[in-house]
MARTOR-662723 format. One record per residue (C-alpha): y, z, x; residue in three letters. Coordinates in steps of 0.5 Angstrom, whole numbers, padded with zeros to 4 digits, always signed. Last residue first. Example, Ala and Ser with C-alpha at 12.3 -4.5 7.8 and 13.67 -1.06 7.14 Angstrom:
<sites>
-0002+0014+0027Ser-0009+0016+0025Ala
</sites>
This chain:
<sites>
-0452-0020-0325Phe-0444-0021-0322Arg-0440-0027-0324Leu-0434-0029-0321Thr-0428-0031-0324Val-0421-0035-0321Gly-0414-0036-0321Ala-0410-0039-0316Ser-0402-0040-0315Pro-0399-0044-0309Met-0392-0043-0306Phe-0392-0047-0300Pro-0398-0048-0295Leu-0395-0050-0288Gln-0390-0055-0287Asn-0390-0061-0284Val-0383-0064-0281Arg-0383-0071-0279Glu-0378-0071-0272Asn-0380-0079-0272Thr-0383-0079-0265Ile-0384-0072-0264Arg-0388-0070-0270Asp-0386-0063-0272Phe-0393-0059-0275Tyr-0394-0053-0278Phe-0387-0050-0280Ile-0386-0045-0285Asn-0381-0046-0291Ala-0382-0040-0295Arg-0384-0041-0303Asn-0382-0034-0305Tyr-0389-0033-0307Val-0393-0035-0301Asn-0399-0035-0304Thr-0400-0034-0311Ala-0406-0029-0314Gly-0410-0029-0321Ile-0417-0025-0322Asn-0423-0025-0327Ala-0429-0020-0325Glu-0435-0021-0330Ile-0440-0015-0330Lys-0448-0015-0330Ala-0452-0009-0328Thr-0451-0004-0334Glu-0448-0009-0339Ser-0443-0014-0340Leu-0437-0010-0336Tyr-0430-0014-0335Phe-0427-0013-0329Val-0419-0014-0328Arg-0416-0016-0322Lys-0409-0019-0319Ala-0406-0022-0314Ser-0400-0022-0310Ile-0398-0026-0302Asp-0391-0026-0299Leu-0390-0031-0293Arg-0385-0030-0287His-0386-0034-0281Tyr-0380-0034-0275Thr-0377-0041-0273Pro-0380-0044-0267Leu-0378-0043-0260Arg-0376-0047-0254Gly-0377-0045-0247Ala-0385-0047-0247Asn-0384-0052-0242Tyr-0377-0053-0239Glu-0376-0060-0243Gly-0380-0066-0244Tyr-0378-0074-0243Leu-0382-0077-0248Ile-0385-0085-0247Gly-0385-0090-0253Leu-0390-0096-0251Glu-0388-0102-0248Glu-0392-0108-0249Glu-0395-0112-0243Ala-0392-0119-0243Thr-0389-0119-0237Phe-0392-0113-0233Val-0399-0117-0234Asp-0403-0111-0232Thr-0409-0113-0226Asp-0406-0107-0223Ile-0410-0102-0228Gly-0411-0106-0234Asp-0409-0100-0238Glu-0402-0100-0234Phe-0400-0095-0239Ser-0392-0098-0239Met-0386-0093-0243Tyr-0380-0094-0245Pro-0376-0087-0245Tyr-0374-0082-0249Phe-0371-0076-0248Gly-0371-0068-0248Ala-0376-0066-0252Asn-0377-0058-0254Gln-0383-0055-0250Thr-0386-0049-0256Phe-0385-0042-0256Pro-0388-0038-0263Phe-0383-0035-0267Gly-0382-0028-0270Thr-0387-0026-0275Gly-0387-0023-0282Phe-0392-0022-0287Asn-0393-0019-0292Trp-0399-0016-0298Arg-0400-0015-0305Val-0405-0012-0309Ser-0407-0010-0317Phe-0413-0008-0319Glu-0414-0006-0326Phe-0421-0004-0329Lys-0420+0002-0325Arg-0424+0007-0329Leu-0419+0013-0330Glu-0414+0008-0330Gly-0410+0005-0325Pro-0412+0001-0318Lys-0406+0000-0314Trp-0406-0004-0308Thr-0401-0004-0301Ala-0401-0009-0295Val-0395-0009-0290Leu-0396-0013-0284Asn-0391-0014-0278Val-0392-0019-0272Asn-0386-0018-0266His-0386-0022-0260Arg-0391-0028-0261Arg-0394-0031-0256Asp-0399-0036-0258Tyr-0396-0042-0255His-0397-0039-0247Pro-0391-0036-0244His-0389-0039-0238Tyr-0388-0038-0230Thr-0388-0044-0226Met-0392-0048-0220Leu-0398-0044-0218Gly-0401-0044-0226Asp-0397-0037-0228Tyr-0398-0035-0235Arg-0395-0029-0239Asn-0396-0026-0245Val-0391-0020-0249Ile-0393-0017-0255Gly-0390-0012-0261Tyr-0395-0010-0266Ser-0393-0006-0273Tyr-0398-0005-0279Val-0397-0001-0285Ala-0403+0000-0290Trp-0402+0003-0296Val-0407+0005-0302Tyr-0406+0008-0309Phe-0410+0010-0314His-0412+0017-0311Glu-0408+0017-0304Val-0409+0013-0298Asp-0404+0012-0293Tyr-0405+0008-0288Lys-0401+0008-0282Val-0402+0002-0276Ser-0398+0002-0269Leu-0400-0003-0263Asp-0396-0003-0257Ile-0396-0010-0252Gly-0398-0013-0246Glu-0401-0019-0244Ala-0402-0021-0236Asp-0403-0027-0233Gly-0407-0032-0228Thr-0408-0039-0227Glu-0412-0045-0224Ile-0412-0052-0225Ile-0417-0057-0228Phe-0418-0064-0227Asp-0415-0064-0221Lys-0411-0070-0219Lys-0403-0068-0219Leu-0404-0061-0218Tyr-0409-0062-0212Asp-0403-0065-0208Ala-0404-0073-0206Lys-0407-0075-0199Ser-0414-0075-0202Ala-0413-0081-0207Tyr-0416-0086-0205Asp-0422-0081-0204Pro-0422-0080-0211Thr-0419-0075-0215Asp-0417-0079-0220Asp-0409-0080-0220Tyr-0404-0077-0226Val-0406-0070-0227Lys-0400-0066-0229Asn-0403-0063-0235Arg-0409-0060-0232Asn-0413-0057-0237Ile-0414-0049-0235Asn-0418-0044-0231Ser-0417-0036-0232Leu-0417-0032-0226Gln-0413-0024-0225Asn-0412-0023-0233Phe-0409-0017-0234Tyr-0409-0014-0240Lys-0405-0008-0241Tyr-0405-0004-0248Tyr-0401+0001-0252Phe-0404+0004-0258Glu-0401+0008-0264Leu-0406+0010-0270Asn-0402+0014-0275Phe-0406+0017-0281Thr-0404+0019-0288Leu-0408+0023-0294Asn-0411+0029-0291Lys-0404+0030-0288Phe-0401+0030-0281Pro-0408+0026-0279Gly-0405+0023-0271Ile-0409+0018-0267Glu-0406+0017-0260Phe-0408+0011-0255Gly-0408+0008-0248Leu-0411+0002-0247Ile-0413-0002-0240Ala-0416-0008-0239His-0418-0012-0233Lys-0419-0020-0233Ala-0424-0025-0230Lys-0425-0033-0232Gln-0430-0035-0227Leu-0430-0041-0222Arg-0430-0037-0217Ser-0428-0037-0209Lys-0421-0041-0209Val-0418-0040-0204Glu-0411-0036-0203Asp-0404-0039-0202Gly-0402-0039-0209Asp-0408-0042-0211Phe-0413-0046-0206Phe-0419-0051-0207Asp-0416-0053-0213Pro-0422-0054-0219Leu-0427-0060-0221Asn-0432-0055-0222Glu-0430-0052-0228Pro-0435-0047-0230Gly-0436-0048-0237Ser-0432-0052-0243Leu-0431-0052-0250Phe-0426-0055-0253Gly-0420-0054-0257Tyr-0417-0058-0262Phe-0411-0058-0268Leu-0406-0054-0263Asn-0399-0054-0266Val-0393-0056-0262Val-0396-0060-0258Asp-0396-0060-0251Arg-0401-0056-0249Asp-0406-0060-0251Ser-0413-0056-0250Ser-0419-0054-0247Ala-0423-0048-0247Ser-0426-0043-0242Ile-0433-0041-0242Leu-0436-0038-0236Asn-0433-0030-0238Gln-0432-0023-0234Thr-0429-0017-0236Tyr-0428-0011-0232Leu-0426-0004-0236Gly-0421+0001-0239Gly-0420+0006-0245Ala-0417+0012-0246Ala-0416+0017-0252Lys-0411+0022-0254Ile-0413+0026-0261Arg-0409+0030-0266Leu-0409+0033-0273His-0416+0038-0271Lys-0412+0039-0264Phe-0413+0036-0257Leu-0419+0032-0259Asn-0421+0028-0253Tyr-0422+0021-0253Lys-0426+0017-0247Leu-0428+0010-0246Ala-0429+0007-0239Leu-0432+0001-0236Arg-0435-0002-0229Pro-0436-0010-0229Glu-0441-0012-0223Pro-0441-0020-0222Thr-0446-0024-0220Val-0444-0031-0218Glu-0449-0037-0216Ser-0445-0041-0221Leu-0451-0044-0225Ser-0454-0036-0223Pro-0448-0033-0227Tyr-0450-0025-0227Ala-0446-0019-0230Gln-0449-0012-0228Leu-0445-0008-0234Arg-0444-0001-0234Phe-0442+0005-0238Ser-0438+0011-0239Pro-0436+0014-0246Glu-0434+0021-0245Phe-0432+0025-0251Leu-0428+0031-0250Leu-0427+0037-0254Lys-0433+0040-0252Lys-0437+0035-0248Ile-0439+0030-0252Thr-0443+0025-0248Ala-0444+0018-0250Lys-0448+0014-0244Tyr-0449+0006-0243Lys-0453+0002-0239Val-0453-0005-0238Tyr-0456-0012-0236Leu-0453-0018-0237Gly-0456-0026-0236Phe-0452-0032-0237Glu-0454-0040-0236Thr-0451-0046-0236Thr-0452-0053-0237Ser-0445-0058-0236Glu-0443-0065-0238Glu-0436-0066-0236Gln-0430-0071-0238Gln-0423-0072-0237Ile-0420-0078-0238His-0412-0080-0236Arg-0408-0082-0241Arg-0402-0078-0238Ala-0401-0073-0244Ala-0409-0072-0243Asn-0414-0075-0245Tyr-0421-0070-0247Phe-0429-0071-0247Glu-0433-0064-0246Phe-0441-0063-0247Asn-0443-0057-0246Thr-0450-0054-0246Asn-0452-0047-0246Phe-0457-0041-0244Gly-0455-0034-0245Gln-0460-0028-0243Met-0458-0021-0244Glu-0461-0014-0243Leu-0461-0007-0245Gly-0459+0001-0244Tyr-0457+0006-0249Lys-0457+0013-0247Ile-0455+0018-0253Asp-0451+0025-0253Asn-0451+0029-0260Lys-0458+0032-0258Gly-0460+0027-0253Ile-0462+0021-0256Phe-0465+0015-0253Tyr-0462+0008-0255Thr-0466+0002-0252Phe-0464-0005-0252Ser-0467-0013-0253Leu-0463-0019-0252Gly-0463-0026-0253Leu-0459-0032-0254Asn-0460-0039-0254Phe-0456-0046-0253Gly-0451-0051-0256Asn-0444-0054-0254Ile-0440-0060-0256Ala-0434-0063-0255Ser-0430-0069-0257Ser-0423-0073-0257Lys-0421-0079-0259Pro-0416-0083-0256Leu-0413-0087-0262Asn-0406-0084-0260Thr-0405-0082-0266Gln-0410-0077-0267Asp-0417-0077-0267Thr-0421-0070-0266Leu-0428-0069-0266Thr-0432-0062-0266Leu-0440-0060-0264Lys-0443-0054-0265Tyr-0449-0051-0263Asp-0454-0044-0265Ser-0460-0041-0263Tyr-0463-0035-0264Ala-0467-0029-0260Ile-0465-0021-0262Ile-0467-0015-0261Gly-0467-0007-0262Glu-0471-0001-0261Ile-0469+0006-0263Leu-0472+0012-0259Thr-0473+0020-0261Pro-0480+0019-0259Thr-0487+0019-0261Ala-0488+0014-0267Gly-0482+0009-0264Pro-0478+0005-0269Val-0476-0002-0268Ile-0471-0006-0270Val-0471-0013-0271Phe-0467-0020-0270Asn-0469-0027-0271Ala-0466-0034-0270Gly-0463-0039-0274Gly-0457-0044-0272Gly-0452-0050-0274Asn-0444-0052-0273Ser-0441-0058-0276Lys-0434-0060-0274Trp-0429-0065-0276Asp-0421-0067-0275Phe-0417-0073-0277Asn-0410-0073-0274Ala-0403-0074-0276Ile-0401-0079-0280Ser-0404-0074-0286Arg-0407-0069-0283Tyr-0415-0071-0285Thr-0420-0065-0285Val-0427-0064-0285Ala-0432-0057-0284Asp-0439-0056-0283Thr-0443-0050-0283Phe-0451-0049-0284Asn-0454-0043-0283Phe-0461-0039-0281Gly-0464-0032-0281Phe-0471-0029-0280Phe-0471-0022-0280Asn-0475-0016-0277Ile-0476-0009-0279Lys-0478-0001-0278Ser-0477+0004-0282Gly-0483+0008-0282Asn-0485+0004-0289Ser-0485-0003-0285Ser-0479-0008-0288Asn-0479-0015-0287Phe-0473-0019-0289Ser-0471-0027-0290Val-0464-0029-0289Lys-0460-0035-0291Gly-0453-0038-0290Tyr-0450-0044-0292Ile-0443-0046-0291Asp-0439-0053-0294Arg-0432-0055-0292Phe-0426-0059-0294Asp-0419-0059-0293Phe-0414-0065-0295Pro-0409-0062-0299Leu-0407-0067-0303Gly-0405-0075-0302Ala-0399-0074-0305Thr-0398-0068-0301Asp-0395-0061-0303Ile-0392-0063-0310Tyr-0400-0065-0312Asn-0402-0058-0312Tyr-0406-0058-0318Leu-0408-0065-0320Thr-0409-0067-0313Lys-0410-0061-0310Ser-0418-0061-0314Thr-0420-0067-0310Lys-0419-0064-0302Ser-0420-0057-0305Leu-0427-0058-0307Tyr-0429-0053-0302Ser-0436-0050-0302Asn-0440-0044-0301Lys-0447-0042-0301Ala-0451-0035-0300Ser-0459-0034-0299Ile-0462-0027-0299Ile-0470-0025-0298Phe-0474-0019-0299Ser-0480-0016-0296Ser-0482-0009-0297Ser-0486-0004-0294Gly-0490+0003-0297Gly-0488+0009-0300Asn-0482+0007-0304Gly-0484+0001-0309Lys-0480-0003-0305Asp-0482-0010-0308Lys-0486-0016-0304Gln-0481-0022-0304Ile-0475-0018-0307Pro-0469-0021-0309Gly-0462-0025-0307Glu-0458-0031-0311Phe-0451-0031-0308Ile-0446-0037-0310Phe-0439-0039-0308Asn-0434-0045-0311Ala-0428-0048-0308Gly-0420-0048-0308Phe-0418-0048-0316Pro-0423-0042-0316Ser-0430-0041-0318Ala-0435-0034-0317Ser-0443-0034-0318Phe-0446-0027-0316Met-0454-0026-0315Gly-0459-0020-0317Ser-0466-0020-0318Tyr-0469-0013-0317Asn-0471-0008-0311Lys-0471-0010-0304Lys-0465-0014-0306Asn-0464-0018-0300Gly-0462-0015-0292Asn-0454-0014-0291Arg-0450-0019-0286Thr-0448-0016-0279Thr-0442-0019-0276Ile-0439-0016-0268Asp-0433-0020-0267Met-0431-0018-0260Ile-0424-0019-0256Ser-0421-0020-0249Ser-0425-0022-0244Ile-0432-0025-0246Arg-0439-0026-0243Gly-0441-0019-0244Gly-0441-0013-0250Tyr-0446-0007-0249Glu-0442-0005-0243Ala-0436-0002-0248Gly-0430-0005-0251Phe-0424-0004-0248Gly-0420-0009-0253Gly-0418-0012-0260Thr-0426-0010-0262Tyr-0427-0013-0269Val-0433-0009-0273Asp-0436-0012-0278Ala-0440-0009-0283Asn-0446-0010-0289Arg-0443-0017-0291Met-0447-0021-0296Ile-0441-0022-0301Glu-0436-0023-0296Thr-0439-0030-0295Glu-0438-0031-0287Phe-0435-0038-0285Val-0428-0036-0285Ser-0423-0038-0290Phe-0415-0038-0291Leu-0414-0041-0285Gly-0415-0048-0288Ile-0418-0051-0281Ser-0424-0047-0282His-0426-0040-0278Phe-0432-0038-0275Pro-0432-0043-0270Asn-0438-0042-0263Tyr-0442-0037-0267Val-0446-0033-0263Val-0453-0029-0266Met-0452-0022-0266Gly-0453-0022-0274Asp-0447-0026-0273Leu-0444-0025-0266Leu-0437-0028-0264Val-0434-0027-0257Lys-0426-0028-0257Asn-0424-0031-0251Gln-0425-0038-0253Ile-0420-0036-0258Pro-0414-0035-0253Ala-0413-0027-0251Gly-0406-0024-0251Gly-0408-0018-0256Arg-0412-0022-0260Ile-0410-0030-0262Tyr-0413-0032-0268Leu-0412-0040-0269Gln-0410-0043-0276Gly-0410-0050-0277Gly-0407-0050-0284Gln-0405-0043-0286Asp-0402-0041-0279Gly-0402-0039-0272Thr-0405-0032-0273Phe-0404-0026-0268Ile-0408-0020-0268Val-0406-0014-0264Gly-0407-0009-0270Pro-0411-0013-0276Leu-0408-0016-0281Ile-0410-0023-0280Gln-0417-0021-0280Leu-0416-0019-0287Tyr-0415-0027-0289Gln-0420-0029-0284Ala-0426-0024-0288Phe-0424-0027-0294Asp-0423-0025-0301Pro-0424-0030-0306Thr-0419-0036-0308Gly-0413-0034-0305Ile-0413-0026-0305Ser-0409-0020-0305Pro-0413-0015-0300Leu-0417-0010-0303Ser-0423-0014-0302Thr-0424-0015-0295Ile-0424-0007-0295Asp-0429-0006-0300Lys-0433-0012-0296Pro-0433-0007-0290Thr-0429-0007-0283Ile-0430-0003-0278Lys-0423-0003-0273Thr-0424-0002-0266Val-0418-0002-0260Ser-0421+0006-0258Ile-0426+0008-0263Lys-0428+0014-0259Thr-0433+0017-0264Gln-0434+0024-0266Thr-0428+0026-0267Thr-0425+0021-0272Asp-0432+0019-0274Glu-0433+0026-0278Gln-0426+0024-0281Ser-0430+0017-0283Asp-0432+0018-0290Ala-0425+0021-0293Arg-0427+0024-0298Ile-0421+0027-0303Tyr-0423+0028-0310Val-0417+0027-0317Thr-0423+0026-0322Gly-0430+0024-0321Leu-0433+0020-0325Thr-0440+0023-0326Arg-0447+0018-0326Ser-0447+0019-0318Ser-0451+0012-0314Lys-0458+0015-0312Thr-0458+0016-0305Leu-0466+0014-0303Asn-0468+0018-0296Tyr-0474+0016-0291Lys-0476+0022-0286Arg-0479+0023-0279Thr-0481+0028-0276Ile-0481+0029-0269Leu-0484+0036-0267Glu-0483+0040-0260Ser-0481+0047-0263Ala-0483+0047-0271Lys-0478+0045-0275Val-0478+0047-0283Ser-0475+0042-0287Ile-0472+0044-0295Ile-0468+0038-0298Glu-0461+0037-0300Ser-0459+0030-0303Leu-0451+0030-0305Thr-0450+0024-0311Asp-0447+0018-0309Tyr-0440+0015-0310Ser-0438+0019-0303Leu-0443+0020-0299Cys-0447+0027-0297Thr-0454+0028-0294Ile-0456+0035-0293Leu-0461+0038-0290Leu-0463+0045-0291Thr-0466+0048-0286Tyr-0473+0053-0283Glu-0473+0054-0276Gly-0475+0052-0269Ala-0469+0050-0265Pro-0466+0043-0266Val-0465+0039-0260Gln-0464+0032-0264Ser-0461+0030-0270Ile-0463+0022-0271Thr-0460+0017-0276Phe-0461+0010-0278Tyr-0459+0007-0284Gly-0458+0001-0280Asn-0451+0000-0279Ile-0452+0008-0277Asp-0452+0014-0280Thr-0448+0020-0278Ala-0451+0026-0275Ser-0451+0033-0275Gly-0452+0039-0272Tyr-0447+0045-0272Ser-0450+0049-0277Thr-0449+0052-0284Gly-0452+0046-0287Lys-0456+0042-0283Leu-0452+0035-0283Tyr-0453+0027-0285Val-0446+0024-0286Asn-0445+0017-0288Thr-0444+0011-0284Phe-0448+0007-0287Ile-0453+0007-0293Val-0458+0002-0293Pro-0460-0003-0298Glu-0465-0001-0302Gly-0463-0004-0308Asp-0462+0002-0313Ala-0464+0008-0309Gln-0459+0006-0303Asp-0462+0008-0297Tyr-0461+0013-0291Val-0467+0012-0285Phe-0469+0017-0281Gly-0470+0022-0275Arg-0470+0030-0275Ile-0472+0032-0268Thr-0475+0039-0265Gly-0474+0043-0259Asn-0477+0045-0253Gln-0479+0038-0251Ala-0472+0036-0252Ile-0470+0041-0246Ser-0475+0038-0242Ser-0472+0031-0244Ser-0465+0033-0242Ala-0468+0036-0235Ser-0472+0029-0234Leu-0466+0025-0235Leu-0461+0029-0230Val-0466+0029-0225Leu-0466+0022-0226Phe-0459+0021-0225Phe-0459+0026-0219Phe-0464+0021-0215Tyr-0460+0015-0218Leu-0454+0019-0214Arg-0458+0021-0207Lys-0461+0013-0206Met
</sites>
């Protein structure tokens, strides 16, 4: 109680201090389309008072002493905006600014938009991604978020076909994906080159590979928080692009035009469709006479209503589908739908920002493979949240609540053909508070989350902390850590060399009573993160980021690959590991991530090296999961020659050491006894059984691939242009393995050399 009293006393003192000074807040927009200008600097000339805009274009400069100041807004490619502002004691000033694109061509001028953020934000294990970043990569078809994620430090990608992302030792189910605050359960298509997100409508994506704050909950490995643009508030505009892989279309515009002083409303809709399964039969028939079997369609729409003071509400919805037929291997398809609303409220009397979300989404996938035993998984549910950010000078307090409810329905057959089925409904609640303080050279960011799982009768406290110390101007030390829990788990066949199916389960009940001699008291997945990092910028165009990480997964649930008996009274004497649907595991992931960025004039280079070790222990053995990759290298370079930069040349090379897999030790005649004790052993047909070697003791060959692309822009008018591009994936035709049939010894490779050409019209 004394601590609580002290906390409120500090808040009261801070509030009293604020009352004696003034506050300047507002929004910064692009004059051309009304879109927020994000992460730009707003400051009072000749003082230390300033702020950076957030993803809504919002800024707050508080605790400003009374007086007259010159407010400056500076942003690369925009004209600098200035205004004389008189601040009175206790005054709250609200402004709305529109920046104009610079009409002058700059010569050799270097402006690092993130230099201010480097010293004012902890930025531990997080990468901020914009459409400009994504389009700087060599792209196959059109630039895509999925292709960019593959080059991030700590991210392991399992391949071009059926690829999944594993982030610092975490499985895909342990990555939380948010689209405008709405939970998306599968963001990637079966062909690993494309995500469900349309690059052109993305505003920003924050990818946390670990150590994230208490505002995020329900996952134990990573967070992907994607925000889309609002529609153009001033004019109708759009984009159409086509390539051998598919076509993309965007159309946006005002419903009620933004005239500068009043409210406005706008819309944006995007659609993309793959026709690779048809075009590949002609263009890429040397790959497979049946063509490339990938089909997908993504539709997303958003309507925005904006008030004159910057408050707004957005309504959005999506429909994503994916279907693939791997020849002689499997038929796989999934569908996802969802919709919701989010809002931002700017109260008139206090330096506070209120944000909220309410959304619903569903996802269903099915897989039929050579066993002819269908596997299916479905999940649907809602999520809602409300947060408040209170600004105190350079510091701020953010607190809020979240609620999520979902239903899961899962059906699966393990390697012993034992049927595993589960249907569950569950809810989750989260309360959190996060405080950000700047104490001279130290950035101090403690946060706390109280996560409740009513359906599991569990409540977990989750303290977290992030620190950064600006040791020198070009050297910063940072650290982060915390406790994390989640309810959802994934179930997959770990016997496969490559996994295609990932089902969704919630808090499985059929768990062992004991694990490694200790009683199992929880059904949650649990993890602890610890991160230490260094940021070094010896020159203004060269930066190094080095991070050491350790994740300890102190409880995981997994499907029981050893189950051979039903968990019934008839088999009460059998060991749990032979009859339970699920097992308990522990594990850890440790590694080093190094990234080097060099950005000068027309040349950009990004180099990433990751070293990692992932271990799991299931009570019987210690093993490396199938995504355990020791070394991973990504090299990216982009060159934009000429003053107008109409041309762009890009190259990317990826190298990764081999994944572990379980080798065959032999074969034997196998009888499934489908009719139980009534099976006639004399007439029943035998099948080919497999004797497995030591679990995941083998290693697949190394993976490496070179991609290139070239672009040329043609300007048709002030508002219209055409972009032509050519490129190729796997330029030197490396035979990277995708799938290996254990019985026939047939090897299926990832994508071979594939040229591509496309055209994009913007208007």
